C-alpha positions as CSV (number, residue, x, y, z in Angstrom):
1,M,103.2,94.2,95.1
2,L,105.9,93.3,97.5
3,D,105.8,89.7,98.8
4,L,105.8,90.4,102.6
5,E,106.7,86.8,103.4
6,N,110.0,87.1,101.5
7,I,110.8,90.7,102.0
8,D,113.8,89.7,104.2
9,K,115.3,87.9,101.2
10,L,115.5,91.0,99.0
11,S,118.6,93.0,98.7
12,K,118.4,96.6,99.8
13,Q,118.6,97.7,96.2
14,D,115.8,95.3,95.0
15,L,113.7,96.4,97.9
16,A,114.3,100.1,97.0
17,N,113.4,99.4,93.4
18,A,110.2,97.7,94.4
19,I,109.3,100.6,96.7
20,N,110.0,103.1,93.9
21,Y,107.8,101.1,91.6
22,L,105.0,101.2,94.1
23,I,105.5,105.0,94.6
24,E,105.0,105.5,90.9
25,E,102.4,102.8,90.1
26,D,100.4,101.8,93.2
27,F,100.9,104.2,96.0
28,H,97.9,102.8,97.9
29,A,99.6,99.3,97.9
30,L,102.8,100.9,99.3
31,I,100.8,102.5,102.1
32,Q,99.3,99.1,102.9
33,V,102.8,97.4,102.9
34,L,104.2,100.1,105.3
35,Y,101.2,99.7,107.6
36,R,101.5,95.9,107.7
37,L,105.3,96.2,108.4
38,D,104.5,98.6,111.2
39,I,106.6,101.5,109.8
40,N,106.3,104.6,112.0
41,E,104.3,107.0,109.9
42,K,105.5,110.1,111.7
43,L,109.2,109.1,111.4
44,L,108.7,108.2,107.7
45,K,107.2,111.6,106.9
46,Q,109.9,113.4,108.8
47,T,112.7,111.4,107.1
48,L,111.3,112.1,103.7
49,H,110.8,115.7,104.4
50,D,114.3,116.2,105.8
51,N,115.9,114.4,102.9
52,K,114.0,115.6,99.8
53,E,117.0,115.2,97.5
54,E,117.6,111.5,98.4
55,D,116.0,108.5,96.8
56,A,112.7,107.8,98.7
57,G,112.9,104.1,97.8
58,V,116.3,103.7,99.5
59,M,115.2,105.7,102.6
60,I,112.0,103.6,102.9
61,A,114.0,100.4,102.3
62,D,116.4,101.4,105.1
63,M,113.4,102.0,107.4
64,I,111.9,98.6,106.5
65,I,115.2,96.8,107.1
66,K,115.7,98.5,110.4
67,R,112.1,97.7,111.5
68,Q,112.4,94.0,110.5
69,T,115.7,93.8,112.4
70,Q,114.0,95.3,115.5
71,K,111.2,92.7,115.2
72,E,113.7,89.8,115.0
73,E,115.7,91.1,118.0
74,F,112.4,91.4,120.0
75,K,111.5,87.8,119.1
76,K,114.9,86.6,120.2
77,Q,114.7,88.5,123.4
78,F,111.2,87.3,124.1
79,K,112.2,83.7,123.3
80,Q,115.1,83.9,125.7
81,Q,112.9,85.3,128.5
82,N,110.5,82.4,127.9
83,D,113.2,79.7,128.1
84,I,112.0,78.4,131.4
85,A,113.0,75.0,132.7
86,E,110.2,72.4,132.5
87,E,110.2,71.9,136.2
88,D,109.7,75.6,136.8
89,K,106.7,75.9,134.5
90,W,103.2,75.9,135.9
């Protein structure tokens, strides 16, 4: 199974290979990973449906990378909003 703690350290191709392995060998584990990573199920289904000739592992890897990037940007934005001077804190 994919190590979610280190997923950001995988190359896109390694991630795609791991996803393709899960598609073939442990689909239930893949579903769990996608759920834990908060991948939009509706968007995933639509993407796979619209691109039937493409490598599913690569498409899912792209979605994971995009979602992880969104999460990091949100964390940065939230952190910046919470950078309040000590004297202004309650």
